[in-house]
A tleap script that builds the chain and sets N, CA, C and O, in Angstrom:
source leaprc.protein.ff14SB
mol = sequence {
  NMET THR ASN ILE ILE PHE THR HIE MET SER
  ASP THR HIE GLY THR TRP PRO GLY VAL PHE
  THR ASP ASN PHE PRO ILE PRO ASN ARG SER
  GLN VAL ILE ILE HIE THR GLY ASP ILE ALA
  PRO ASN ILE PRO ARG LYS ASP ARG GLY SER
  LYS TRP THR TRP LYS ASP ASP GLU LYS PHE
  GLN GLU ASP TRP TRP THR LYS GLN LEU THR
  ALA ILE ASP GLU GLU LEU LEU GLY ARG PRO
  LEU VAL PHE ILE ARG GLY ASN HIE ASP TRP
  CPHE
}
set mol.1.N position { -12.957 150.824 155.775 }
set mol.1.CA position { -12.399 152.137 156.033 }
set mol.1.C position { -13.536 153.083 156.435 }
set mol.1.O position { -14.597 153.099 155.811 }
set mol.2.N position { -13.296 153.858 157.475 }
set mol.2.CA position { -14.266 154.838 157.939 }
set mol.2.C position { -13.789 156.235 157.586 }
set mol.2.O position { -12.637 156.585 157.842 }
set mol.3.N position { -14.654 157.021 157.010 }
set mol.3.CA position { -14.336 158.412 156.707 }
set mol.3.C position { -14.797 159.299 157.854 }
set mol.3.O position { -15.884 159.109 158.399 }
set mol.4.N position { -13.975 160.256 158.212 }
set mol.4.CA position { -14.333 161.236 159.232 }
set mol.4.C position { -14.413 162.592 158.556 }
set mol.4.O position { -13.527 162.969 157.789 }
set mol.5.N position { -15.473 163.316 158.843 }
set mol.5.CA position { -15.669 164.638 158.239 }
set mol.5.C position { -15.268 165.699 159.254 }
set mol.5.O position { -15.823 165.773 160.350 }
set mol.6.N position { -14.289 166.521 158.869 }
set mol.6.CA position { -13.767 167.582 159.717 }
set mol.6.C position { -14.263 168.939 159.229 }
set mol.6.O position { -14.486 169.139 158.035 }
set mol.7.N position { -14.430 169.859 160.163 }
set mol.7.CA position { -14.613 171.267 159.831 }
set mol.7.C position { -13.476 172.017 160.500 }
set mol.7.O position { -13.217 171.837 161.690 }
set mol.8.N position { -12.800 172.860 159.731 }
set mol.8.CA position { -11.676 173.632 160.250 }
set mol.8.C position { -12.010 175.117 160.231 }
set mol.8.O position { -12.633 175.621 159.297 }
set mol.9.N position { -11.581 175.806 161.283 }
set mol.9.CA position { -11.695 177.260 161.320 }
set mol.9.C position { -10.533 177.816 162.113 }
set mol.9.O position { -9.905 177.105 162.897 }
set mol.10.N position { -10.252 179.078 161.908 }
set mol.10.CA position { -9.213 179.759 162.684 }
set mol.10.C position { -9.470 181.261 162.628 }
set mol.10.O position { -10.292 181.738 161.845 }
set mol.11.N position { -8.767 181.979 163.454 }
set mol.11.CA position { -8.796 183.445 163.441 }
set mol.11.C position { -10.201 184.029 163.557 }
set mol.11.O position { -10.538 184.988 162.864 }
set mol.12.N position { -11.008 183.455 164.425 }
set mol.12.CA position { -12.361 183.991 164.613 }
set mol.12.C position { -12.369 185.153 165.616 }
set mol.12.O position { -13.327 185.926 165.636 }
set mol.13.N position { -11.347 185.293 166.433 }
set mol.13.CA position { -11.156 186.443 167.327 }
set mol.13.C position { -12.428 186.857 168.067 }
set mol.13.O position { -12.775 188.037 168.114 }
set mol.14.N position { -13.111 185.880 168.637 }
set mol.14.CA position { -14.285 186.181 169.453 }
set mol.14.C position { -15.607 186.183 168.720 }
set mol.14.O position { -16.647 186.419 169.336 }
set mol.15.N position { -15.601 185.927 167.417 }
set mol.15.CA position { -16.866 185.926 166.673 }
set mol.15.C position { -17.486 184.535 166.571 }
set mol.15.O position { -18.557 184.382 165.984 }
set mol.16.N position { -16.834 183.526 167.129 }
set mol.16.CA position { -17.415 182.179 167.177 }
set mol.16.C position { -17.504 181.766 168.623 }
set mol.16.O position { -16.515 181.917 169.341 }
set mol.17.N position { -18.606 181.263 169.095 }
set mol.17.CA position { -19.854 181.057 168.358 }
set mol.17.C position { -20.631 182.363 168.245 }
set mol.17.O position { -20.313 183.351 168.907 }
set mol.18.N position { -21.635 182.350 167.412 }
set mol.18.CA position { -22.465 183.533 167.247 }
set mol.18.C position { -22.395 184.087 165.852 }
set mol.18.O position { -22.809 183.435 164.893 }
set mol.19.N position { -21.874 185.288 165.734 }
set mol.19.CA position { -21.850 185.990 164.453 }
set mol.19.C position { -21.195 185.140 163.372 }
set mol.19.O position { -21.706 185.043 162.256 }
set mol.20.N position { -20.069 184.525 163.705 }
set mol.20.CA position { -19.346 183.730 162.713 }
set mol.20.C position { -20.218 182.580 162.220 }
set mol.20.O position { -20.334 182.363 161.013 }
set mol.21.N position { -20.833 181.839 163.144 }
set mol.21.CA position { -21.606 180.670 162.725 }
set mol.21.C position { -22.947 181.056 162.116 }
set mol.21.O position { -23.528 180.265 161.373 }
set mol.22.N position { -23.449 182.242 162.407 }
set mol.22.CA position { -24.668 182.681 161.726 }
set mol.22.C position { -24.410 182.847 160.234 }
set mol.22.O position { -25.281 182.558 159.414 }
set mol.23.N position { -23.218 183.311 159.883 }
set mol.23.CA position { -22.865 183.519 158.481 }
set mol.23.C position { -22.248 182.283 157.830 }
set mol.23.O position { -22.416 182.058 156.632 }
set mol.24.N position { -21.545 181.495 158.611 }
set mol.24.CA position { -20.861 180.297 158.116 }
set mol.24.C position { -21.134 179.138 159.070 }
set mol.24.O position { -20.249 178.755 159.835 }
set mol.25.N position { -22.332 178.578 159.041 }
set mol.25.CA position { -22.653 177.524 160.005 }
set mol.25.C position { -21.791 176.281 159.810 }
set mol.25.O position { -21.409 175.939 158.691 }
set mol.26.N position { -21.494 175.620 160.917 }
set mol.26.CA position { -20.770 174.356 160.855 }
set mol.26.C position { -21.715 173.319 160.251 }
set mol.26.O position { -22.826 173.132 160.748 }
set mol.27.N position { -21.292 172.655 159.200 }
set mol.27.CA position { -22.167 171.641 158.589 }
set mol.27.C position { -22.579 170.571 159.602 }
set mol.27.O position { -21.752 170.091 160.377 }
set mol.28.N position { -23.849 170.207 159.590 }
set mol.28.CA position { -24.343 169.215 160.536 }
set mol.28.C position { -23.625 167.881 160.393 }
set mol.28.O position { -23.529 167.129 161.363 }
set mol.29.N position { -23.122 167.575 159.208 }
set mol.29.CA position { -22.478 166.284 159.024 }
set mol.29.C position { -21.037 166.251 159.511 }
set mol.29.O position { -20.414 165.189 159.511 }
set mol.30.N position { -20.496 167.392 159.925 }
set mol.30.CA position { -19.137 167.417 160.470 }
set mol.30.C position { -19.095 166.592 161.751 }
set mol.30.O position { -19.986 166.674 162.597 }
set mol.31.N position { -18.039 165.798 161.869 }
set mol.31.CA position { -17.907 164.939 163.043 }
set mol.31.C position { -16.877 165.449 164.041 }
set mol.31.O position { -16.970 165.150 165.231 }
set mol.32.N position { -15.908 166.206 163.574 }
set mol.32.CA position { -14.870 166.773 164.431 }
set mol.32.C position { -14.663 168.226 164.007 }
set mol.32.O position { -14.556 168.526 162.818 }
set mol.33.N position { -14.609 169.115 164.985 }
set mol.33.CA position { -14.387 170.528 164.721 }
set mol.33.C position { -12.954 170.860 165.152 }
set mol.33.O position { -12.536 170.528 166.262 }
set mol.34.N position { -12.216 171.512 164.268 }
set mol.34.CA position { -10.835 171.887 164.560 }
set mol.34.C position { -10.720 173.409 164.479 }
set mol.34.O position { -11.094 174.022 163.479 }
set mol.35.N position { -10.201 173.999 165.541 }
set mol.35.CA position { -9.950 175.444 165.544 }
set mol.35.C position { -8.460 175.632 165.797 }
set mol.35.O position { -7.943 175.235 166.841 }
set mol.36.N position { -7.776 176.238 164.837 }
set mol.36.CA position { -6.318 176.344 164.947 }
set mol.36.C position { -5.854 177.751 165.308 }
set mol.36.O position { -4.936 178.295 164.695 }
set mol.37.N position { -6.492 178.315 166.293 }
set mol.37.CA position { -5.946 179.500 166.908 }
set mol.37.C position { -6.659 180.805 166.686 }
set mol.37.O position { -7.384 181.013 165.713 }
set mol.38.N position { -6.409 181.681 167.653 }
set mol.38.CA position { -7.007 183.017 167.700 }
set mol.38.C position { -8.524 182.933 167.785 }
set mol.38.O position { -9.254 183.555 167.012 }
set mol.39.N position { -8.967 182.146 168.749 }
set mol.39.CA position { -10.398 181.955 168.969 }
set mol.39.C position { -11.004 183.099 169.788 }
set mol.39.O position { -12.132 183.518 169.530 }
set mol.40.N position { -10.260 183.599 170.768 }
set mol.40.CA position { -10.790 184.606 171.686 }
set mol.40.C position { -10.416 186.020 171.241 }
set mol.40.O position { -9.415 186.224 170.554 }
set mol.41.N position { -11.231 186.983 171.642 }
set mol.41.CA position { -10.899 188.372 171.301 }
set mol.41.C position { -9.813 188.922 172.217 }
set mol.41.O position { -9.556 188.387 173.295 }
set mol.42.N position { -9.193 189.984 171.772 }
set mol.42.CA position { -8.257 190.752 172.600 }
set mol.42.C position { -8.931 192.076 172.938 }
set mol.42.O position { -9.897 192.477 172.289 }
set mol.43.N position { -8.413 192.750 173.959 }
set mol.43.CA position { -8.923 194.078 174.285 }
set mol.43.C position { -8.639 194.979 173.080 }
set mol.43.O position { -7.497 195.070 172.629 }
set mol.44.N position { -9.668 195.640 172.561 }
set mol.44.CA position { -9.428 196.531 171.410 }
set mol.44.C position { -8.369 197.581 171.752 }
set mol.44.O position { -8.335 198.100 172.868 }
set mol.45.N position { -7.514 197.885 170.788 }
set mol.45.CA position { -6.426 198.846 171.020 }
set mol.45.C position { -6.936 200.172 171.557 }
set mol.45.O position { -6.289 200.783 172.408 }
set mol.46.N position { -8.080 200.625 171.077 }
set mol.46.CA position { -8.614 201.917 171.517 }
set mol.46.C position { -9.013 201.893 172.992 }
set mol.46.O position { -9.122 202.948 173.619 }
set mol.47.N position { -9.233 200.690 173.558 }
set mol.47.CA position { -9.650 200.567 174.952 }
set mol.47.C position { -8.507 200.224 175.899 }
set mol.47.O position { -8.721 200.087 177.103 }
set mol.48.N position { -7.296 200.084 175.365 }
set mol.48.CA position { -6.147 199.753 176.201 }
set mol.48.C position { -5.618 201.028 176.864 }
set mol.48.O position { -5.346 202.018 176.186 }
set mol.49.N position { -5.477 200.998 178.151 }
set mol.49.CA position { -4.922 202.145 178.859 }
set mol.49.C position { -3.405 202.189 178.735 }
set mol.49.O position { -2.791 201.294 178.153 }
set mol.50.N position { -2.821 203.217 179.278 }
set mol.50.CA position { -1.365 203.392 179.189 }
set mol.50.C position { -0.617 202.333 179.986 }
set mol.50.O position { 0.570 202.115 179.748 }
set mol.51.N position { -1.287 201.670 180.929 }
set mol.51.CA position { -0.635 200.643 181.747 }
set mol.51.C position { -1.013 199.230 181.293 }
set mol.51.O position { -0.809 198.270 182.036 }
set mol.52.N position { -1.556 199.097 180.092 }
set mol.52.CA position { -1.966 197.798 179.558 }
set mol.52.C position { -0.773 196.846 179.458 }
set mol.52.O position { 0.323 197.240 179.060 }
set mol.53.N position { -1.015 195.574 179.832 }
set mol.53.CA position { -0.019 194.512 179.650 }
set mol.53.C position { -0.734 193.295 179.064 }
set mol.53.O position { -1.962 193.260 178.999 }
set mol.54.N position { 0.034 192.315 178.647 }
set mol.54.CA position { -0.553 191.075 178.110 }
set mol.54.C position { -1.399 190.379 179.164 }
set mol.54.O position { -2.330 189.647 178.828 }
set mol.55.N position { -1.085 190.598 180.430 }
set mol.55.CA position { -1.891 190.005 181.512 }
set mol.55.C position { -3.324 190.532 181.470 }
set mol.55.O position { -4.257 189.819 181.839 }
set mol.56.N position { -3.505 191.776 181.022 }
set mol.56.CA position { -4.853 192.322 180.881 }
set mol.56.C position { -5.630 191.542 179.819 }
set mol.56.O position { -6.799 191.211 180.017 }
set mol.57.N position { -4.981 191.253 178.699 }
set mol.57.CA position { -5.629 190.443 177.657 }
set mol.57.C position { -5.914 189.032 178.159 }
set mol.57.O position { -6.948 188.450 177.832 }
set mol.58.N position { -5.003 188.487 178.947 }
set mol.58.CA position { -5.217 187.144 179.491 }
set mol.58.C position { -6.487 187.100 180.336 }
set mol.58.O position { -7.297 186.184 180.193 }
set mol.59.N position { -6.662 188.077 181.205 }
set mol.59.CA position { -7.874 188.151 182.045 }
set mol.59.C position { -9.110 188.390 181.181 }
set mol.59.O position { -10.157 187.787 181.418 }
set mol.60.N position { -8.998 189.260 180.184 }
set mol.60.CA position { -10.094 189.547 179.260 }
set mol.60.C position { -10.540 188.261 178.563 }
set mol.60.O position { -11.737 187.995 178.446 }
set mol.61.N position { -9.576 187.469 178.103 }
set mol.61.CA position { -9.906 186.219 177.420 }
set mol.61.C position { -10.455 185.172 178.386 }
set mol.61.O position { -11.350 184.408 178.023 }
set mol.62.N position { -9.940 185.128 179.590 }
set mol.62.CA position { -10.483 184.200 180.586 }
set mol.62.C position { -11.968 184.489 180.821 }
set mol.62.O position { -12.786 183.571 180.884 }
set mol.63.N position { -12.300 185.764 180.949 }
set mol.63.CA position { -13.704 186.152 181.124 }
set mol.63.C position { -14.533 185.781 179.896 }
set mol.63.O position { -15.666 185.320 180.030 }
set mol.64.N position { -13.972 185.980 178.697 }
set mol.64.CA position { -14.677 185.626 177.464 }
set mol.64.C position { -14.977 184.126 177.429 }
set mol.64.O position { -16.099 183.721 177.125 }
set mol.65.N position { -13.969 183.301 177.743 }
set mol.65.CA position { -14.166 181.846 177.761 }
set mol.65.C position { -15.271 181.463 178.735 }
set mol.65.O position { -16.136 180.651 178.408 }
set mol.66.N position { -15.243 182.047 179.933 }
set mol.66.CA position { -16.247 181.729 180.944 }
set mol.66.C position { -17.655 182.025 180.427 }
set mol.66.O position { -18.583 181.249 180.655 }
set mol.67.N position { -17.804 183.149 179.732 }
set mol.67.CA position { -19.119 183.534 179.203 }
set mol.67.C position { -19.526 182.701 177.991 }
set mol.67.O position { -20.719 182.524 177.747 }
set mol.68.N position { -18.569 182.187 177.231 }
set mol.68.CA position { -18.867 181.513 175.962 }
set mol.68.C position { -18.948 179.991 176.047 }
set mol.68.O position { -19.385 179.355 175.088 }
set mol.69.N position { -18.543 179.393 177.157 }
set mol.69.CA position { -18.474 177.929 177.216 }
set mol.69.C position { -19.797 177.247 176.884 }
set mol.69.O position { -19.811 176.261 176.147 }
set mol.70.N position { -20.891 177.747 177.406 }
set mol.70.CA position { -22.188 177.133 177.125 }
set mol.70.C position { -22.539 177.259 175.648 }
set mol.70.O position { -23.007 176.296 175.040 }
set mol.71.N position { -22.316 178.441 175.062 }
set mol.71.CA position { -22.622 178.648 173.644 }
set mol.71.C position { -21.742 177.756 172.752 }
set mol.71.O position { -22.215 177.208 171.756 }
set mol.72.N position { -20.471 177.617 173.116 }
set mol.72.CA position { -19.578 176.745 172.345 }
set mol.72.C position { -20.062 175.307 172.435 }
set mol.72.O position { -20.120 174.604 171.426 }
set mol.73.N position { -20.409 174.870 173.635 }
set mol.73.CA position { -20.908 173.509 173.827 }
set mol.73.C position { -22.170 173.260 172.999 }
set mol.73.O position { -22.312 172.203 172.384 }
set mol.74.N position { -23.074 174.222 172.983 }
set mol.74.CA position { -24.306 174.086 172.192 }
set mol.74.C position { -23.997 174.030 170.703 }
set mol.74.O position { -24.634 173.271 169.972 }
set mol.75.N position { -23.042 174.810 170.245 }
set mol.75.CA position { -22.670 174.833 168.829 }
set mol.75.C position { -22.044 173.507 168.396 }
set mol.75.O position { -22.212 173.076 167.256 }
set mol.76.N position { -21.332 172.876 169.301 }
set mol.76.CA position { -20.636 171.625 168.963 }
set mol.76.C position { -21.580 170.431 168.828 }
set mol.76.O position { -21.248 169.458 168.151 }
set mol.77.N position { -22.744 170.492 169.459 }
set mol.77.CA position { -23.715 169.394 169.387 }
set mol.77.C position { -23.087 168.047 169.746 }
set mol.77.O position { -23.370 167.030 169.113 }
set mol.78.N position { -22.230 168.054 170.773 }
set mol.78.CA position { -21.613 166.819 171.230 }
set mol.78.C position { -20.386 166.377 170.441 }
set mol.78.O position { -19.765 165.365 170.768 }
set mol.79.N position { -20.038 167.130 169.411 }
set mol.79.CA position { -18.862 166.774 168.611 }
set mol.79.C position { -17.596 167.251 169.310 }
set mol.79.O position { -17.615 168.263 170.010 }
set mol.80.N position { -16.493 166.523 169.123 }
set mol.80.CA position { -15.242 166.963 169.750 }
set mol.80.C position { -14.691 168.218 169.087 }
set mol.80.O position { -14.843 168.433 167.884 }
set mol.81.N position { -14.044 169.041 169.915 }
set mol.81.CA position { -13.344 170.230 169.430 }
set mol.81.C position { -11.856 170.037 169.675 }
set mol.81.O position { -11.430 169.819 170.809 }
set mol.82.N position { -11.073 170.116 168.617 }
set mol.82.CA position { -9.618 170.125 168.728 }
set mol.82.C position { -9.209 171.583 168.623 }
set mol.82.O position { -9.473 172.238 167.615 }
set mol.83.N position { -8.564 172.089 169.666 }
set mol.83.CA position { -8.185 173.503 169.688 }
set mol.83.C position { -6.686 173.625 169.862 }
set mol.83.O position { -6.107 173.033 170.773 }
set mol.84.N position { -6.065 174.389 168.993 }
set mol.84.CA position { -4.638 174.676 169.062 }
set mol.84.C position { -4.500 176.178 169.254 }
set mol.84.O position { -4.990 176.963 168.443 }
set mol.85.N position { -3.831 176.572 170.329 }
set mol.85.CA position { -3.699 178.004 170.619 }
set mol.85.C position { -2.948 178.733 169.518 }
set mol.85.O position { -1.990 178.217 168.940 }
set mol.86.N position { -3.412 179.951 169.246 }
set mol.86.CA position { -2.761 180.802 168.260 }
set mol.86.C position { -1.903 181.855 168.932 }
set mol.86.O position { -1.771 181.879 170.156 }
set mol.87.N position { -1.329 182.714 168.129 }
set mol.87.CA position { -0.423 183.726 168.666 }
set mol.87.C position { -1.139 184.850 169.425 }
set mol.87.O position { -0.485 185.690 170.043 }
set mol.88.N position { -2.470 184.870 169.382 }
set mol.88.CA position { -3.220 185.855 170.163 }
set mol.88.C position { -4.055 185.207 171.268 }
set mol.88.O position { -4.881 185.875 171.891 }
set mol.89.N position { -3.851 183.929 171.514 }
set mol.89.CA position { -4.588 183.227 172.577 }
set mol.89.C position { -3.718 183.173 173.824 }
set mol.89.O position { -2.706 182.473 173.854 }
set mol.90.N position { -4.122 183.923 174.863 }
set mol.90.CA position { -3.316 184.033 176.067 }
set mol.90.C position { -3.828 183.163 177.189 }
set mol.90.O position { -3.069 182.815 178.093 }
set mol.91.N position { -5.082 182.808 177.154 }
set mol.91.CA position { -5.657 182.042 178.265 }
set mol.91.C position { -5.817 180.602 177.857 }
set mol.91.O position { -6.285 179.785 178.649 }
savepdb mol mol.pdb
quit
C-alpha cells in the first residue's frame, strides 16, 4: 500500500501564492495540492464602478491568473494541483 500526502486549502482569494504561503507554507512532503475554490481575488467593492458586472471580475481574475502562473508553478515544485472552482471563481 502506498500512502499519498495531500495538502488542502481553499478561500485564499488571491493571497496564494505569496502572503498565504509565507505564513502557512505547503509542507515539502506534500505530494498533491488540492485547492477547493475561491483562489483568485475579486475586484474590491470600493473599486467597482456603477456599471460593474461579473464580466469585470472575470477579466480581473483572468489577468490575475496570467500574472500568477509562474509563481504558482514555482510553489508547486512539480507537484500536481487539483483545483475545483468556488463560488467566486469566474475565470
